[in-house]
C-alpha positions in Angstrom: -24.1 17.9 13.7 -22.5 14.5 14.4 -25.4 13.2 16.5 -27.9 13.6 13.7 -25.7 13.2 10.5 -27.0 10.9 7.9 -25.2 9.5 4.9 -26.1 8.4 1.3 -24.7 5.2 -0.3 -23.4 5.9 -3.9 -21.4 4.0 -6.4 -18.4 6.1 -5.5 -18.8 5.7 -1.7 -20.9 7.0 1.2 -21.6 10.8 1.0 -23.3 13.5 3.0 -21.0 14.1 6.0 -18.5 17.0 6.1 -15.2 16.4 8.0 -15.7 19.2 10.5 -14.3 19.4 13.9 -17.6 18.1 15.3 -17.2 15.1 13.0 -13.7 14.4 14.2 -14.7 14.6 17.9 -17.7 12.2 17.2 -15.5 9.7 15.3 -12.9 9.7 18.2 -15.7 9.3 20.8 -17.3 6.4 18.9 -13.8 4.8 18.6 -13.3 4.9 22.3 -16.8 3.6 22.9 -16.2 0.7 20.6 -12.6 0.0 22.0 -11.3 0.6 18.4 -8.2 1.9 17.0 -8.3 3.8 13.8 -5.7 3.0 11.1 -5.3 5.1 8.0 -3.2 4.3 5.0 -0.9 6.9 3.5 -3.2 7.1 0.4 -6.3 8.1 2.4 -8.0 11.5 2.2 -6.2 14.0 4.4 -9.1 14.3 6.8 -9.2 10.5 7.3 -5.4 10.5 8.0 -5.7 13.4 10.5 -8.4 11.8 12.5 -6.7 8.3 12.7 -4.7 7.1 15.7 -2.0 5.8 13.3 -1.1 6.4 9.7 1.3 4.5 7.6 1.7 1.8 4.9 -0.4 -1.4 4.9 1.9 -3.8 6.5 3.1 -1.4 9.3 -0.5 -0.7 10.1 -1.4 -4.4 10.1 1.4 -5.0 12.5 0.2 -2.2 14.7 -3.3 -3.8 14.6 -1.9 -7.2 15.7 -0.1 -5.6 18.6 -2.8 -3.2 19.7 -4.7 -3.8 23.0 -7.8 -2.5 21.3 -10.5 -5.2 20.6 -11.6 -3.6 17.4 -9.5 -2.6 14.4 -11.0 0.0 11.9 -8.8 -0.2 8.8 -9.1 2.9 6.6 -7.6 1.6 3.4 -8.6 -1.1 0.8 -9.9 -4.6 1.3 -6.7 -6.7 1.3 -5.3 -4.5 3.9 -8.0 -5.1 6.3 -7.7 -8.9 5.5 -4.0 -8.7 6.4 -4.8 -7.1 9.7 -7.4 -10.0 10.3 -4.7 -12.6 9.4 -2.2 -11.2 11.9 -4.9 -10.6 14.6 -7.5 -13.3 14.3 -9.0 -12.6 17.6 -9.8 -9.0 16.9 -12.9 -7.5 15.3 -11.7 -5.9 12.0 -13.8 -3.2 10.2 -13.4 -1.5 6.9 -15.6 1.6 6.5 -16.6 0.5 2.9 -16.1 -3.2 1.8 -16.4 -2.2 -1.8 -12.9 -0.5 -1.5 -11.1 -3.1 -3.6 -7.6 -2.9 -5.3 -6.8 -3.4 -9.1 -3.5 -4.8 -8.3 -4.7 -7.4 -5.7 -7.5 -8.3 -8.3 -5.0 -8.9 -11.0 -4.3 -12.5 -9.8 -6.7 -15.0 -8.2 -5.9 -18.0 -6.1 -7.0 -20.2 -9.1 -4.7 -18.4 -11.5 -1.7 -18.7 -9.1 -2.4 -22.5 -8.6 -2.4 -22.9 -12.4 0.9 -20.9 -12.7 2.5 -23.0 -10.0 1.4 -26.3 -11.9 3.3 -24.9 -14.9 6.5 -24.4 -12.7 6.7 -27.4 -10.2 9.2 -26.7 -7.5 9.2 -23.0 -7.9 9.2 -20.7 -4.9 6.2 -18.3 -5.0 6.9 -14.8 -3.7 3.7 -12.6 -3.5 3.5 -8.8 -2.8 1.5 -8.0 0.3 -0.9 -6.3 -2.1 -2.8 -9.5 -2.6 -5.9 -11.3 -1.3 -5.8 -13.6 1.6 -6.5 -16.5 -0.8 -3.5 -15.7 -2.9 -1.3 -15.2 0.3 -2.4 -18.8 1.2 -1.1 -20.1 -2.0 2.4 -18.2 -1.5 5.6 -19.4 0.0 6.9 -16.0 1.1 5.3 -12.6 0.9 7.3 -9.4 0.4 6.9 -5.7 0.5 8.3 -3.2 -1.9 11.1 -2.2 0.3 12.3 -5.8 1.0 11.2 -7.6 -2.2 14.9 -7.7 -3.3 16.0 -9.2 0.0 13.3 -11.8 0.0 14.2 -13.0 -3.5 17.9 -13.0 -2.7 17.2 -15.3 0.2 16.0 -18.0 -2.2 18.6 -20.5 -3.4 19.9 -19.4 -6.8 19.0 -22.6 -8.4 15.2 -22.3 -7.5 12.8 -20.8 -10.0 10.8 -17.9 -8.5 7.2 -16.9 -9.4 6.8 -13.3 -8.5 3.3 -11.9 -8.4 1.3 -9.8 -9.0 3.1 -6.5 -9.9 5.1 -6.6 -13.0 6.9 -3.2 -12.3 8.0 -4.3 -8.9 9.0 -7.5 -10.4 11.1 -5.8 -13.0 12.7 -3.8 -10.3 13.7 -7.0 -8.4 14.9 -8.7 -11.5 17.1 -5.5 -12.3 18.5 -5.5 -8.7 19.2 -9.2 -8.4 20.2 -10.1 -12.1 18.1 -13.3 -11.5 17.2 -15.0 -14.9 14.8 -17.6 -13.3 12.7 -15.0 -11.9 9.1 -15.3 -13.6 6.9 -12.2 -13.4 3.2 -12.1 -13.3 1.7 -9.3 -15.7 -0.4 -7.5 -13.1 -0.4 -3.8 -12.2 -1.8 -1.1 -10.0 -3.9 1.0 -12.4 -2.9 4.1 -10.6 0.9 3.5 -10.6 1.0 2.2 -14.0 -0.5 5.3 -15.3 2.4 7.4 -14.0 4.5 7.3 -17.3 7.9 7.9 -18.4 7.4 10.9 -20.7 5.5 12.6 -17.9 8.3 12.1 -15.6 10.9 13.3 -18.1 8.9 16.4 -18.7 8.5 17.2 -14.9 12.2 16.5 -14.2 13.3 18.7 -17.1 11.1 21.5 -15.7 12.5 21.0 -12.1 16.2 20.2 -12.6 17.1 20.6 -8.9 14.4 18.3 -7.6 14.9 14.9 -6.1 12.7 12.1 -7.6 10.9 9.9 -5.2 9.6 6.9 -7.4 7.4 4.0 -6.0 8.7 0.8 -7.6 5.0 0.0 -8.8 5.2 2.9 -11.1 5.3 2.6 -14.9 8.0 5.2 -14.9 10.6 3.5 -12.6 12.6 2.3 -15.6 12.4 5.7 -17.2 13.7 7.2 -14.0 16.8 4.9 -14.0 17.3 5.7 -17.6 17.3 9.4 -17.1 20.0 8.9 -14.3 22.0 6.5 -16.5 22.2 9.0 -19.3 23.1 11.9 -16.9 19.9 13.7 -17.5 19.1 13.5 -13.9 21.8 13.2 -11.3 21.9 9.6 -10.0 21.8 10.6 -6.4 18.6 12.3 -7.0 16.7 9.3 -8.2 15.3 7.2 -5.2 13.3 4.2 -5.8 11.3 3.8 -2.6 8.4 2.3 -0.7 5.8 4.7 0.9 7.4 4.1 4.2 11.0 4.8 2.9 9.6 7.9 1.3 9.0 9.4 4.7 12.3 8.5 5.9 14.0 10.0 2.9 11.9 13.2 3.2 13.5 13.8 6.6 17.0 13.1 5.3 17.1 14.8 1.8 18.9 18.2 1.3 16.7 18.9 -1.6 14.3 21.9 -1.6 11.9 20.2 -4.0 11.0 16.7 -4.7 8.8 15.2 -7.4 6.9 12.2 -6.1 5.7 9.4 -8.3 3.0 7.5 -6.3 -0.7 7.9 -5.3 -1.3 11.7 -4.5 -2.5 10.8 -0.9 1.1 10.3 0.1 1.8 14.1 -0.4 -0.1 14.9 2.8 2.2 12.8 5.0 5.4 14.0 3.1 4.4 17.6 3.7 3.7 17.0 7.4 7.2 15.2 7.7 9.1 18.0 5.9 7.1 21.2 5.6 10.0 23.1 4.4 10.3 21.1 1.2 8.2 21.6 -1.8 6.7 18.1 -2.7 4.8 17.9 -6.1 3.1 15.0 -7.8 4.7 13.8 -11.1 1.0 13.1 -12.0 -1.5 15.0 -9.9 -4.3 12.8 -11.4 -2.8 9.6 -9.7 -5.7 9.2 -7.2 -7.1 5.8 -6.3 -10.8 5.8 -6.4 -10.9 2.8 -4.2 -8.7 4.4 -1.4 -11.0 7.6 -1.7 -14.1 5.4 -1.0 -13.2 5.8 2.7 -15.0 9.0 3.1 -16.0 10.9 6.3 -19.5 9.6 5.9 -18.2 6.0 5.6 -16.0 6.2 8.7 -18.9 7.6 10.7 -21.2 4.8 9.6 -18.6 2.2 10.3 -18.3 3.4 13.9 -22.0 3.7 14.4 -23.1 0.5 12.9 -20.1 -1.7 13.3 -19.9 -2.1 9.5 -18.2 -3.6 7.3 -16.7 -6.5 9.3 -14.0 -8.4 7.5 -13.8 -12.2 7.9 -11.1 -14.6 6.6 -11.7 -18.3 6.9 -9.5 -19.9 9.6 -7.7 -22.4 7.1 -7.0 -19.7 4.7 -5.7 -17.2 7.4 -3.5 -19.9 8.9 -1.7 -20.5 5.5 -1.6 -16.9 4.7 -0.1 -16.1 8.0 2.7 -18.5 7.4 3.7 -16.7 4.2 3.8 -13.4 6.0 5.8 -14.7 9.0 8.4 -16.4 6.7 8.9 -12.8 5.1 9.4 -11.3 8.6 11.8 -14.0 9.6 14.1 -13.1 6.7 15.1 -9.7 8.0 13.9 -6.1 7.7 10.1 -6.2 7.1 10.2 -2.8 5.5 7.3 -0.7 4.4 3.9 -2.2 3.3 4.0 -0.8 -0.2 
């Protein structure tokens, strides 16, 4: 099958290849032939996660890419993630199986918009989530992840204004935790996480009163989760606001027999592998990112056969963007990528 397989390009991604055992063997063979390491984000299709050499969140995978001895990185994720790998490993060839795999959150602020915002707040420190384009990172003072955003903002002198972008829900979480009044938040969002709403969470929590709640801070329901805990509707110790990386850690440590998960549904695959004895269920089982799912078995096979699609970041942009990521790492715990 693998030697003769062909694919078709559609608006939703490349199709026409089934993820059989032959496909998996061919993918690994081609990776060896190209001296490539296969990286898959936690939100990828299960078969993509299973064939990868490494699975994780975007920043963790980018750091693996930078430290890998492989000359080629195949990043199964969305475009800004492959860009970050290129920024941290400029000497490597970085491929993404479908360059059309974008990100609604990264697209919610452009470099021009950030420059205009900075002009309105001269002297402010710009903190950008790693879920941004290389051009936005280049205009940023310090990057952050969902697990270290609070620590990054706390590291900034209290008298300095902070511009936090692009995710409004993560920004609200940081403002809640720090109590910082001079934190200005950009009104961006991930369309998938924003769609996981409070009433939906409340209904699922009421139907599963013994379940832990794993809530990603990008979610529109994060405030509702804290409200449920504050009102005693859900025990406070059961509500956990976590990055994807921290969800995996919590899965191995929780004593709960069931967990409701508020993030993109691809995360359930890794959680179930980490703790198969726990019943993990999505708060919203429709929370699937169409961009993440553009990395199909056909796209990966095409990528390895044709060396497509290669990711490039201009050297001057990469140098400035790299500085903002390195400042984040220097602050302390880098944490999970999202």
